[in-house]
C-alpha positions as protocol buffer text, in pm:
chain_id: "A"
residue {
  index: 1
  type: UNK
  ca { x: -4886 y: -2989 z: -11014 }
}
residue {
  index: 2
  type: UNK
  ca { x: -4791 y: -3193 z: -10740 }
}
residue {
  index: 3
  type: UNK
  ca { x: -4552 y: -3403 z: -10886 }
}
residue {
  index: 4
  type: UNK
  ca { x: -4361 y: -3057 z: -11066 }
}
residue {
  index: 5
  type: UNK
  ca { x: -4359 y: -2856 z: -10732 }
}
residue {
  index: 6
  type: UNK
  ca { x: -4174 y: -3191 z: -10546 }
}
residue {
  index: 7
  type: UNK
  ca { x: -3910 y: -3167 z: -10824 }
}
residue {
  index: 8
  type: UNK
  ca { x: -3887 y: -2805 z: -10818 }
}
residue {
  index: 9
  type: UNK
  ca { x: -3826 y: -2815 z: -10404 }
}
residue {
  index: 10
  type: UNK
  ca { x: -3602 y: -3100 z: -10445 }
}
residue {
  index: 11
  type: UNK
  ca { x: -3402 y: -2884 z: -10748 }
}
residue {
  index: 12
  type: UNK
  ca { x: -3385 y: -2583 z: -10558 }
}
residue {
  index: 13
  type: UNK
  ca { x: -3318 y: -2778 z: -10258 }
}
residue {
  index: 14
  type: UNK
  ca { x: -3002 y: -2910 z: -10469 }
}
residue {
  index: 15
  type: UNK
  ca { x: -2927 y: -2593 z: -10571 }
}
residue {
  index: 16
  type: UNK
  ca { x: -2881 y: -2388 z: -10247 }
}
residue {
  index: 17
  type: UNK
  ca { x: -2709 y: -2695 z: -10080 }
}
residue {
  index: 18
  type: UNK
  ca { x: -2436 y: -2667 z: -10398 }
}
residue {
  index: 19
  type: UNK
  ca { x: -2436 y: -2282 z: -10304 }
}
residue {
  index: 20
  type: UNK
  ca { x: -2389 y: -2341 z: -9939 }
}
residue {
  index: 21
  type: UNK
  ca { x: -2097 y: -2616 z: -10012 }
}
residue {
  index: 22
  type: UNK
  ca { x: -1913 y: -2330 z: -10266 }
}
residue {
  index: 23
  type: UNK
  ca { x: -1952 y: -2096 z: -9992 }
}
residue {
  index: 24
  type: UNK
  ca { x: -1764 y: -2265 z: -9776 }
}
residue {
  index: 25
  type: UNK
  ca { x: -1500 y: -2448 z: -9974 }
}
residue {
  index: 26
  type: UNK
  ca { x: -1425 y: -2100 z: -10045 }
}
residue {
  index: 27
  type: UNK
  ca { x: -1414 y: -2016 z: -9704 }
}
residue {
  index: 28
  type: UNK
  ca { x: -1223 y: -2265 z: -9609 }
}
residue {
  index: 29
  type: UNK
  ca { x: -968 y: -2186 z: -9922 }
}
residue {
  index: 30
  type: UNK
  ca { x: -919 y: -1848 z: -9805 }
}
residue {
  index: 31
  type: UNK
  ca { x: -875 y: -1958 z: -9406 }
}
residue {
  index: 32
  type: UNK
  ca { x: -584 y: -2228 z: -9548 }
}
residue {
  index: 33
  type: UNK
  ca { x: -441 y: -1923 z: -9761 }
}
residue {
  index: 34
  type: UNK
  ca { x: -389 y: -1716 z: -9465 }
}
residue {
  index: 35
  type: UNK
  ca { x: -242 y: -2023 z: -9253 }
}
residue {
  index: 36
  type: UNK
  ca { x: -17 y: -2095 z: -9524 }
}
residue {
  index: 37
  type: UNK
  ca { x: 96 y: -1718 z: -9538 }
}
residue {
  index: 38
  type: UNK
  ca { x: 168 y: -1698 z: -9163 }
}
residue {
  index: 39
  type: UNK
  ca { x: 362 y: -2060 z: -9150 }
}
residue {
  index: 40
  type: UNK
  ca { x: 543 y: -1920 z: -9480 }
}
residue {
  index: 41
  type: UNK
  ca { x: 628 y: -1603 z: -9222 }
}
residue {
  index: 42
  type: UNK
  ca { x: 774 y: -1829 z: -8978 }
}
residue {
  index: 43
  type: UNK
  ca { x: 969 y: -2039 z: -9163 }
}
residue {
  index: 44
  type: UNK
  ca { x: 1145 y: -1749 z: -9326 }
}
residue {
  index: 45
  type: UNK
  ca { x: 1181 y: -1604 z: -8967 }
}
residue {
  index: 46
  type: UNK
  ca { x: 1340 y: -1955 z: -8885 }
}
residue {
  index: 47
  type: UNK
  ca { x: 1587 y: -1997 z: -9177 }
}
residue {
  index: 48
  type: UNK
  ca { x: 1696 y: -1671 z: -9027 }
}
residue {
  index: 49
  type: UNK
  ca { x: 1773 y: -1741 z: -8705 }
}
residue {
  index: 50
  type: UNK
  ca { x: 1965 y: -2057 z: -8811 }
}
residue {
  index: 51
  type: UNK
  ca { x: 2210 y: -1840 z: -9014 }
}
residue {
  index: 52
  type: UNK
  ca { x: 2251 y: -1632 z: -8682 }
}
residue {
  index: 53
  type: UNK
  ca { x: 2326 y: -1916 z: -8538 }
}
residue {
  index: 54
  type: UNK
  ca { x: 2538 y: -2075 z: -8731 }
}
residue {
  index: 55
  type: UNK
  ca { x: 2742 y: -1800 z: -8782 }
}
residue {
  index: 56
  type: UNK
  ca { x: 2744 y: -1737 z: -8410 }
}
residue {
  index: 57
  type: UNK
  ca { x: 2851 y: -2086 z: -8337 }
}
residue {
  index: 58
  type: UNK
  ca { x: 3109 y: -2038 z: -8644 }
}
residue {
  index: 59
  type: UNK
  ca { x: 3244 y: -1712 z: -8444 }
}
residue {
  index: 60
  type: UNK
  ca { x: 3245 y: -1914 z: -8080 }
}
residue {
  index: 61
  type: UNK
  ca { x: 3467 y: -2216 z: -8249 }
}
residue {
  index: 62
  type: UNK
  ca { x: 3761 y: -1973 z: -8404 }
}
residue {
  index: 63
  type: UNK
  ca { x: 4049 y: -2002 z: -8203 }
}
residue {
  index: 64
  type: UNK
  ca { x: 4143 y: -1677 z: -8162 }
}
residue {
  index: 65
  type: UNK
  ca { x: 3830 y: -1642 z: -8019 }
}
residue {
  index: 66
  type: UNK
  ca { x: 3858 y: -1930 z: -7789 }
}
residue {
  index: 67
  type: UNK
  ca { x: 4196 y: -1804 z: -7704 }
}
residue {
  index: 68
  type: UNK
  ca { x: 4115 y: -1459 z: -7594 }
}
residue {
  index: 69
  type: UNK
  ca { x: 3829 y: -1559 z: -7380 }
}
residue {
  index: 70
  type: UNK
  ca { x: 4030 y: -1806 z: -7192 }
}
residue {
  index: 71
  type: UNK
  ca { x: 4287 y: -1489 z: -7152 }
}
residue {
  index: 72
  type: UNK
  ca { x: 4060 y: -1274 z: -7070 }
}
residue {
  index: 73
  type: UNK
  ca { x: 3785 y: -1469 z: -6808 }
}
residue {
  index: 74
  type: UNK
  ca { x: 4012 y: -1768 z: -6706 }
}
residue {
  index: 75
  type: UNK
  ca { x: 4364 y: -1611 z: -6708 }
}
residue {
  index: 76
  type: UNK
  ca { x: 4525 y: -1832 z: -6888 }
}
residue {
  index: 77
  type: UNK
  ca { x: 4846 y: -1796 z: -7132 }
}
residue {
  index: 78
  type: UNK
  ca { x: 4983 y: -2001 z: -7353 }
}
residue {
  index: 79
  type: UNK
  ca { x: 5269 y: -2209 z: -7261 }
}
residue {
  index: 80
  type: UNK
  ca { x: 5647 y: -2102 z: -7314 }
}
residue {
  index: 81
  type: UNK
  ca { x: 5785 y: -2337 z: -7597 }
}
residue {
  index: 82
  type: UNK
  ca { x: 6063 y: -2456 z: -7352 }
}
residue {
  index: 83
  type: UNK
  ca { x: 5767 y: -2643 z: -7155 }
}
residue {
  index: 84
  type: UNK
  ca { x: 5602 y: -2766 z: -7435 }
}
residue {
  index: 85
  type: UNK
  ca { x: 5689 y: -3138 z: -7418 }
}
residue {
  index: 86
  type: UNK
  ca { x: 5630 y: -3362 z: -7793 }
}
residue {
  index: 87
  type: UNK
  ca { x: 5508 y: -3683 z: -7779 }
}
residue {
  index: 88
  type: UNK
  ca { x: 5536 y: -3891 z: -8111 }
}
residue {
  index: 89
  type: UNK
  ca { x: 5425 y: -4204 z: -8186 }
}
residue {
  index: 90
  type: UNK
  ca { x: 5684 y: -4503 z: -8154 }
}
């Protein structure tokens, strides 16, 4: 009887340990799933911001935008054709 009790206790502790392992694994899986969702949301926000920045960069680099800012803020004007000197390579 004593040996059967020991085997039963060992089996019971193995079942309880296994159950705790399953609970822990499920908890970690859910936590990782939530973290993955948050990281995917961050990725989507970064992709959207990157697209906005690319559009802004293209707009800022546009020649007409640069020219209008040079006129407004720096008081620059395009030189007259008579003043332009074209230098050619020999």
